C-alpha positions as CSV (number, residue, x, y, z in Angstrom):
1,M,0.0,0.0,0.0
2,D,1.5,3.4,-1.0
3,A,2.0,6.3,1.4
4,I,-0.9,8.3,0.0
5,R,-3.4,5.5,0.5
6,I,-2.1,4.9,4.0
7,A,-2.5,8.5,4.8
8,I,-6.1,8.5,3.5
9,I,-7.0,5.4,5.5
10,L,-5.4,6.8,8.7
11,A,-7.3,10.1,8.2
12,L,-10.6,8.1,7.8
13,L,-9.8,5.9,10.8
14,S,-9.2,9.0,12.9
15,S,-12.5,10.6,11.9
16,P,-15.7,10.3,14.1
17,A,-17.2,7.9,11.5
18,L,-17.2,4.2,12.2
19,A,-14.4,2.2,10.5
20,L,-15.2,-1.5,10.0
21,H,-12.7,-4.1,8.7
22,I,-14.1,-6.9,6.6
23,I,-12.1,-10.0,5.8
24,P,-12.9,-12.4,2.9
25,G,-15.8,-14.7,3.7
26,Q,-17.6,-12.1,5.8
27,D,-20.8,-10.7,4.4
28,V,-20.0,-7.3,2.9
29,Q,-23.7,-6.6,2.1
30,S,-24.8,-7.1,5.6
31,A,-22.1,-4.7,6.8
32,I,-23.3,-2.1,4.4
33,N,-26.9,-2.6,5.4
34,S,-25.9,-2.0,9.0
35,A,-23.7,1.0,8.4
36,S,-24.5,4.6,9.1
37,P,-24.0,7.4,6.6
38,G,-20.3,8.5,6.6
39,D,-19.0,5.1,7.8
40,V,-15.8,3.6,6.4
41,L,-15.6,-0.1,5.4
42,I,-12.2,-1.5,4.7
43,L,-12.2,-4.8,2.8
44,G,-9.1,-6.9,3.3
45,A,-6.9,-8.8,0.8
46,G,-8.7,-11.6,-0.9
47,E,-11.9,-12.3,-2.8
48,H,-15.2,-10.7,-1.7
49,R,-18.8,-11.0,-2.9
50,P,-20.4,-8.3,-5.0
51,F,-22.3,-5.6,-3.1
52,V,-24.7,-2.7,-3.5
53,V,-24.0,0.7,-1.8
54,D,-27.3,2.4,-1.0
55,R,-26.1,5.0,1.5
56,P,-23.2,7.6,1.7
57,L,-20.2,5.4,2.6
58,T,-16.5,5.0,1.9
59,L,-15.4,1.5,0.9
60,I,-11.6,0.9,0.6
61,G,-10.2,-2.2,-0.9
62,D,-6.9,-3.2,0.7
63,G,-6.0,-5.9,-1.8
64,A,-9.7,-6.8,-2.3
65,F,-10.8,-8.6,-5.4
66,I,-14.4,-9.0,-6.7
67,R,-15.7,-11.2,-9.5
68,S,-18.8,-10.0,-11.4
69,D,-21.2,-12.2,-13.3
70,V,-23.9,-11.9,-16.0
71,Q,-26.0,-8.8,-15.0
72,S,-24.5,-9.0,-11.5
73,P,-22.0,-6.1,-11.2
74,A,-19.2,-6.4,-8.7
75,I,-20.2,-3.0,-7.3
76,T,-23.5,-1.1,-7.7
77,V,-23.8,2.5,-6.4
78,R,-27.3,3.7,-5.8
79,S,-26.6,6.5,-3.3
80,D,-25.1,10.0,-3.5
81,S,-21.8,10.8,-1.8
82,V,-20.1,7.5,-2.1
83,R,-16.3,6.8,-2.4
84,I,-15.0,3.5,-3.7
85,E,-11.3,3.0,-3.7
86,G,-8.7,0.3,-4.3
87,F,-10.7,-2.7,-5.8
88,S,-9.6,-5.1,-8.4
89,I,-12.5,-6.5,-10.5
90,A,-12.8,-9.3,-13.0
91,G,-15.7,-8.6,-15.3
92,V,-17.6,-10.8,-17.7
93,K,-18.2,-10.5,-21.4
94,R,-21.0,-13.0,-22.1
95,P,-23.0,-13.3,-25.3
96,S,-26.4,-11.6,-25.5
97,E,-28.1,-15.0,-25.3
98,E,-26.8,-15.3,-21.7
99,K,-28.2,-11.9,-20.7
100,F,-31.6,-12.7,-22.3
101,K,-31.7,-16.1,-20.5
102,Y,-30.9,-14.2,-17.2
103,Y,-33.9,-12.0,-17.6
104,M,-36.2,-14.8,-18.7
105,E,-35.4,-16.7,-15.6
106,R,-36.2,-13.8,-13.4
107,Y,-39.0,-12.0,-15.2
108,Q,-42.7,-12.4,-14.2
109,G,-45.4,-10.3,-15.8
110,G,-48.3,-8.9,-13.7
111,S,-48.2,-9.1,-10.0
112,S,-48.9,-12.7,-9.2
113,G,-45.4,-13.5,-7.8
114,G,-44.4,-17.1,-8.3
115,T,-41.5,-18.3,-10.4
116,S,-40.6,-18.5,-14.1
117,G,-40.2,-22.2,-14.2
118,T,-36.8,-22.3,-12.5
119,S,-35.7,-22.3,-8.9
120,T,-34.8,-18.6,-9.2
121,P,-37.4,-16.3,-7.6
122,A,-39.2,-14.3,-10.3
123,T,-38.9,-10.5,-10.5
124,F,-41.9,-8.3,-11.1
125,A,-42.2,-6.5,-14.4
126,G,-40.4,-3.2,-14.6
127,S,-37.8,-3.9,-11.9
128,L,-35.2,-5.2,-14.4
129,R,-33.5,-3.3,-17.3
130,L,-32.6,-5.3,-20.3
131,D,-30.6,-2.4,-21.7
132,L,-28.0,-2.5,-18.9
133,P,-24.6,-3.9,-20.0
134,N,-22.7,-6.5,-18.1
135,A,-20.9,-3.8,-16.1
136,A,-18.2,-4.4,-13.5
137,V,-19.4,-1.2,-11.7
138,L,-22.8,0.5,-12.0
139,V,-23.2,4.1,-10.8
140,F,-26.6,5.8,-10.4
141,G,-25.7,8.2,-7.6
142,S,-24.2,11.7,-7.7
143,N,-21.1,13.0,-6.0
144,V,-19.4,9.6,-6.5
145,T,-15.6,8.9,-6.5
146,L,-14.0,5.8,-8.0
147,E,-10.3,5.8,-7.4
148,N,-7.4,3.3,-7.8
149,M,-9.7,0.8,-9.5
150,S,-8.5,-2.0,-11.7
151,V,-11.1,-3.7,-14.0
152,R,-10.5,-6.3,-16.7
153,D,-12.6,-8.3,-19.1
154,A,-16.0,-6.6,-18.6
155,E,-18.5,-5.8,-21.2
156,V,-18.4,-2.3,-19.6
157,G,-15.9,-1.4,-16.9
158,V,-18.0,1.5,-15.4
159,F,-21.5,2.3,-16.5
160,A,-22.8,5.6,-15.2
161,E,-26.2,7.2,-16.1
162,G,-28.2,10.2,-15.1
163,L,-25.9,11.7,-12.5
164,D,-24.0,14.7,-11.5
165,D,-20.4,14.9,-10.1
166,L,-18.5,11.8,-10.9
167,L,-14.7,11.4,-10.4
168,I,-12.8,8.4,-11.9
169,N,-9.1,8.7,-11.0
170,E,-5.9,6.6,-11.1
171,S,-7.7,3.6,-12.5
172,T,-7.2,1.1,-15.2
173,F,-9.8,-0.5,-17.6
174,Q,-8.3,-3.2,-19.7
175,S,-9.6,-5.7,-22.3
176,C,-13.2,-4.6,-21.8
177,K,-15.6,-4.2,-24.6
178,T,-16.0,-0.5,-23.4
179,G,-13.9,0.8,-20.6
180,V,-16.1,3.6,-19.3
181,L,-19.7,4.3,-20.6
182,I,-21.4,7.4,-19.4
183,I,-24.9,8.6,-20.4
184,R,-26.7,11.8,-19.5
185,A,-24.2,13.0,-16.9
186,S,-22.6,16.3,-15.9
187,N,-19.6,17.5,-14.0
188,V,-17.5,14.3,-14.8
189,I,-13.8,14.1,-14.4
190,V,-11.7,11.1,-15.7
191,G,-8.1,11.6,-14.7
192,N,-4.8,9.7,-14.9
193,T,-6.6,6.5,-16.0
194,G,-5.6,3.8,-18.5
195,L,-8.2,2.7,-21.1
196,I,-6.4,-0.1,-22.8
197,G,-7.2,-2.8,-25.4
198,C,-11.0,-2.4,-25.4
199,E,-13.1,-3.9,-28.2
200,K,-15.2,-0.8,-28.7
201,A,-14.2,2.5,-27.1
202,G,-11.9,3.2,-24.2
203,L,-14.3,5.9,-23.0
204,N,-17.7,6.5,-24.5
205,A,-19.8,9.5,-23.3
206,S,-23.2,10.6,-24.8
207,N,-25.6,13.4,-24.0
208,S,-23.3,14.7,-21.3
209,R,-21.8,18.1,-20.4
210,S,-19.1,19.6,-18.3
211,F,-16.8,16.7,-18.8
212,T,-13.0,16.7,-18.3
213,V,-10.6,14.0,-19.4
214,T,-7.0,14.6,-18.5
215,G,-3.7,12.7,-18.0
216,C,-5.2,9.5,-19.4
217,S,-3.8,6.9,-21.8
218,A,-6.2,5.5,-24.4
219,I,-4.2,2.8,-26.1
220,N,-4.9,0.0,-28.6
221,N,-8.7,0.2,-28.5
222,T,-10.3,-1.3,-31.6
223,H,-12.4,1.8,-32.2
224,A,-12.2,5.1,-30.4
225,G,-9.9,5.8,-27.5
226,L,-12.2,8.7,-26.4
227,F,-15.6,9.1,-28.0
228,F,-18.1,11.9,-27.2
229,R,-21.5,11.9,-28.9
230,N,-24.0,14.8,-28.6
231,C,-22.0,16.3,-25.7
232,E,-21.2,19.9,-24.7
233,D,-18.5,21.6,-22.7
234,I,-16.0,18.8,-23.0
235,D,-12.3,19.4,-22.0
236,V,-9.8,16.8,-23.3
237,S,-6.3,17.7,-22.3
238,G,-2.9,16.2,-21.8
239,N,-3.8,12.6,-22.8
240,T,-2.0,9.9,-24.8
241,L,-4.1,8.5,-27.7
242,S,-2.3,5.7,-29.4
243,K,-3.0,2.7,-31.7
244,N,-6.7,3.2,-31.8
245,S,-8.9,3.5,-34.9
246,E,-9.7,7.0,-33.7
247,G,-7.8,8.7,-30.9
248,L,-10.4,11.3,-30.0
249,V,-13.9,11.7,-31.6
250,F,-16.2,14.7,-31.1
251,W,-19.5,13.5,-32.8
252,G,-22.3,16.1,-32.6
253,T,-20.3,17.7,-29.9
254,N,-20.1,21.5,-29.4
255,H,-18.4,24.2,-27.4
256,S,-15.6,21.8,-26.4
257,S,-11.8,21.7,-26.5
258,A,-8.9,19.3,-27.1
259,T,-5.5,20.7,-26.0
260,G,-2.1,19.3,-25.4
261,N,-2.9,15.7,-26.4
262,R,-0.6,13.3,-28.2
263,A,-2.2,11.2,-30.9
264,D,-0.1,8.6,-32.8
265,L,-0.5,5.4,-34.7
266,N,-4.3,5.9,-35.1
267,Y,-6.3,6.0,-38.3
268,Y,-7.6,9.4,-37.2
269,G,-5.7,11.2,-34.4
270,I,-8.6,13.6,-33.7
271,L,-11.9,13.6,-35.6
272,L,-14.7,16.0,-35.5
273,A,-18.0,15.2,-37.3
274,D,-21.2,17.3,-37.2
275,S,-19.6,19.4,-34.4
276,H,-19.4,23.1,-34.0
277,N,-17.6,25.8,-32.1
278,N,-14.8,23.6,-30.8
279,T,-11.1,24.5,-30.1
280,I,-8.4,22.1,-31.1
281,S,-5.0,23.5,-30.1
282,G,-1.5,22.5,-29.1
283,N,-1.9,18.8,-29.9
284,T,0.8,16.6,-31.3
285,L,-0.5,14.5,-34.2
286,I,2.2,12.2,-35.5
287,N,2.7,8.9,-37.3
288,N,-1.0,8.4,-37.8
289,R,-0.6,5.7,-40.5
290,R,-2.0,2.2,-40.3
291,S,-2.7,-0.5,-42.8
292,E,-5.6,-2.7,-41.6
293,I,-8.2,-0.9,-43.7
294,V,-6.2,1.0,-46.3
295,S,-2.4,0.6,-46.6
296,G,-0.5,3.4,-45.0
297,F,-3.6,5.6,-44.5
298,G,-4.0,7.9,-41.5
299,V,-5.1,11.5,-40.7
300,G,-3.7,13.7,-37.9
301,M,-6.8,15.9,-37.7
302,S,-10.0,15.5,-39.5
303,V,-12.9,18.0,-39.6
304,Q,-15.9,16.5,-41.5
305,A,-19.6,16.0,-42.0
306,N,-21.2,19.5,-41.7
307,S,-18.9,20.8,-39.0
308,S,-18.5,24.6,-38.6
309,Y,-16.8,27.3,-36.6
310,N,-14.1,24.9,-35.3
311,L,-10.7,26.6,-34.6
312,V,-7.7,24.3,-35.2
313,F,-4.5,26.1,-34.3
314,K,-1.0,25.7,-32.9
315,N,-1.0,21.9,-33.5
316,T,1.9,19.8,-34.9
317,A,0.9,17.3,-37.6
318,S,3.8,15.2,-38.8
319,N,4.4,11.9,-40.6
320,N,0.7,11.2,-41.3
321,Y,-0.8,10.4,-44.7
322,N,-3.0,13.5,-44.5
323,G,-1.7,15.9,-41.8
324,M,-5.1,17.7,-41.6
325,E,-8.3,17.6,-43.6
326,I,-11.6,19.3,-43.9
327,T,-14.2,17.3,-45.8
328,E,-17.9,16.8,-46.5
329,N,-19.9,20.1,-46.4
330,C,-18.0,21.9,-43.7
331,Q,-18.1,25.7,-43.4
332,R,-16.3,28.5,-41.5
333,N,-13.7,26.4,-39.9
334,A,-10.1,27.7,-39.5
335,L,-6.7,26.0,-39.7
336,C,-4.3,28.6,-38.4
337,G,-0.7,28.6,-37.1
338,N,-0.2,24.8,-37.3
339,N,3.1,23.1,-38.1
340,I,2.4,20.6,-40.8
341,S,5.4,18.6,-41.9
342,R,6.5,15.4,-43.7
343,N,3.0,14.2,-44.5
344,M,1.9,12.8,-47.9
345,H,-0.6,15.7,-48.0
346,G,-0.2,18.5,-45.6
347,V,-3.8,19.6,-45.8
348,R,-6.6,18.0,-47.8
349,V,-9.9,19.9,-48.3
350,D,-12.7,18.3,-50.2
351,K,-16.3,19.4,-51.0
352,N,-16.6,22.4,-48.6
353,W,-16.7,26.1,-48.7
354,N,-15.7,29.2,-46.6
355,N,-13.0,27.5,-44.6
356,L,-9.8,29.5,-43.8
357,I,-6.4,28.0,-44.0
358,Y,-3.7,30.5,-43.2
359,R,-0.5,31.2,-41.1
360,N,0.3,27.5,-41.2
361,N,3.8,26.2,-41.9
362,F,4.0,23.5,-44.6
363,V,7.4,21.9,-44.4
364,D,8.7,18.9,-46.5
365,N,5.3,17.4,-47.3
366,V,5.2,15.3,-50.4
367,I,2.2,17.5,-51.5
368,S,1.6,20.6,-49.4
369,A,-2.1,21.0,-50.1
370,Y,-4.9,19.2,-51.9
371,D,-8.1,21.2,-52.7
372,N,-10.9,19.4,-54.4
373,Q,-14.3,20.8,-55.3
374,T,-14.1,23.5,-52.6
375,K,-14.2,27.2,-52.2
376,S,-11.4,27.5,-49.6
377,I,-9.7,30.7,-48.4
378,W,-5.9,30.2,-48.3
379,N,-4.9,33.7,-47.1
380,T,-6.2,36.7,-45.3
381,T,-3.8,39.6,-45.0
382,V,-1.1,36.8,-45.0
383,G,-1.1,33.3,-46.2
384,N,0.9,30.2,-45.3
385,Y,4.6,29.2,-45.4
386,Y,5.5,26.5,-48.0
387,S,9.0,25.0,-48.0
388,D,8.6,24.3,-51.7
389,Y,7.6,27.9,-52.6
390,R,10.0,29.2,-55.2
391,G,8.8,32.8,-55.5
392,S,10.7,35.9,-54.5
393,D,10.1,38.8,-52.0
394,G,11.3,41.8,-53.9
395,D,10.0,44.4,-51.4
396,G,11.0,42.5,-48.3
397,D,7.6,42.6,-46.7
398,G,7.7,38.9,-45.8
399,I,5.1,38.0,-48.5
400,G,5.9,36.3,-51.8
401,D,5.5,38.4,-54.9
402,T,3.7,35.6,-56.8
403,P,0.9,33.3,-55.6
404,Y,1.4,29.8,-54.5
405,T,-0.8,27.6,-56.6
406,I,-2.4,24.8,-54.6
407,P,-0.8,21.8,-56.3
408,K,-3.4,19.0,-56.1
409,G,-7.1,18.6,-56.6
410,S,-9.8,19.8,-59.0
411,S,-10.2,23.3,-57.6
412,V,-8.4,26.3,-59.0
413,A,-7.0,27.5,-55.7
414,A,-4.1,29.6,-54.7
415,D,-2.5,31.3,-51.7
416,Y,-2.1,34.9,-52.9
417,R,0.0,36.0,-50.0
418,P,2.4,33.2,-49.2
419,L,4.9,33.7,-46.4
420,V,8.6,33.5,-47.3
421,M,9.5,32.6,-43.7
422,P,7.8,30.3,-41.2
423,F,5.1,31.8,-39.1
424,T,6.1,32.0,-35.4
425,G,3.7,34.5,-34.0
426,E,1.0,34.1,-31.4
427,I,-2.6,33.1,-32.2
428,D,-5.6,34.9,-30.8
429,P,-8.8,32.8,-31.2
430,D,-11.0,35.9,-31.2
431,E,-9.0,37.3,-34.1
432,I,-9.6,34.0,-36.0
433,L,-13.3,34.4,-35.5
434,E,-13.1,37.9,-36.8
435,D,-11.2,36.7,-39.8
436,I,-14.0,34.1,-40.5
437,K,-16.6,36.9,-40.3
438,R,-14.5,39.1,-42.6
439,Y,-13.5,36.6,-45.3
440,A,-16.0,33.7,-45.3
441,H,-18.7,35.1,-47.5
442,Y,-18.9,32.6,-50.4
443,N,-22.5,31.9,-51.4
444,P,-22.8,28.6,-53.3
445,E,-26.0,29.9,-55.0
446,E,-24.1,32.8,-56.6
447,G,-20.7,31.4,-57.3
448,S,-17.6,33.5,-56.8
449,T,-14.0,34.1,-57.8
450,I,-11.3,35.2,-55.4
451,R,-9.5,38.5,-55.8
452,V,-6.9,40.3,-53.8
453,N,-6.8,43.9,-52.6
454,D,-4.6,45.7,-50.1
455,S,-6.3,44.1,-47.2
456,G,-5.9,40.5,-48.5
457,A,-8.1,38.0,-50.0
458,A,-11.8,38.8,-50.6
459,I,-14.7,37.3,-52.4
460,K,-15.9,38.8,-55.7
461,Y,-19.4,37.6,-56.5
462,T,-20.7,36.8,-59.9
463,T,-24.3,36.2,-60.9
464,R,-25.3,32.5,-61.0
465,R,-28.7,30.8,-61.5
466,G,-27.9,27.7,-59.4
467,P,-25.4,26.1,-57.1
468,P,-22.1,24.9,-58.6
469,V,-22.1,21.3,-59.8
470,F,-19.1,19.4,-58.3
471,E,-17.6,16.7,-60.5
472,E,-15.6,13.8,-59.1
473,N,-11.9,14.2,-59.6
474,T,-10.4,11.3,-61.5
475,N,-6.9,12.1,-60.3
476,T,-7.6,10.8,-56.8
477,V,-5.4,10.1,-53.8
478,V,-6.0,7.3,-51.4
479,E,-9.5,8.0,-50.0
480,R,-10.1,7.8,-46.3
481,P,-12.3,4.8,-45.4
482,P,-15.9,5.6,-44.5
483,F,-16.3,6.3,-40.8
484,T,-19.2,5.2,-38.8
485,P,-19.2,5.5,-35.0
486,V,-19.4,2.2,-33.2
487,I,-21.3,2.4,-29.9
């Protein structure tokens, strides 16, 4: 037992609350049923039976081990203000037929009581939920702390629903189908936790808000390391996201941020879909190339599927297939001040309009930029730095005298104010938003051409009777595989 845990236990033992020691073989549930709010139960080393916590208690596992079973979680929390610490749990991943059989053996419609043809007492209709996973830990109370937990081989490591204030800290969820599954929750913190080798997602949160994930490692999960669906006010910072299909996914998730994360060896380091008003900054997106689906494919940062007003700045994207991309009807996003180097394509934009790409440094990419069937804006008062730019700067203002033509794709696109030295300045998100307001005025019903005046790039409108017709480009690169979230 480490010094911190010893200090916690000593502090609890010195408090006015009752501290009860339970050894293997003693009835944990009876001890809980007899405890008063605020009491501390310490479970000694060895295997213990599953239990339900229905009052505000602290339970500390001092080498305690629990084995869950089909629809029988190791720990179920049904009270507010509960702390669970230091337990090792072996979960269960049984096929759906086992779960169905479990319910059929226990279910009895109406109110007649009786049994369902087995020796197991029947349960009245409505008291069981067929939608619950085989979770190692079920949490339905608020103000709950789970710390120093180790869970393996569960369908879901922790399932939490409809609660406020949940802390999961210094824990490990390994070889589960889903490590942590959270639905309709707020004020959640997951910190310093390993989410490793899960068949679906390491962490999957939906319809939740005010959610922080920091200092975690999501590694070698078959689908997403961290997946947020229909969430708001999410803060993902300082995590390691490695060897997943997708490191981090914001799907229908708004007003959130991802900062200071490292994503490598994923198909997608960070992916935004149908998401708006998010900030993606200061992340390291490197070596996102894999071959299980498409040989050598991988994207550092992908903004796709009708996403808008996302600010992607001060990130490093290196040694990916596509360093960054914006695809599929996205508008008014900005890639600004990123260092994009040694990728097959530095930035790939496809079938969008009104996105700003400026102040980025494109260094030693095979192809700096790919612009297909879009109306992208590649410069404001300044453009981007390209290591393969061969123009001159006769007046010494730091801006090339000739445009940089975007080398790949079907669009006739150019950066009219290419930088001749790498951009090293600071980035102000409010200024990026002002640039979006100033420059992103393309109307697909009118058509447009890009012109340059003293203040930079602007849109010159031309009359058009209908929207432009995009034609498929026959000179294609390796296309990214279709993405569908797996829940």
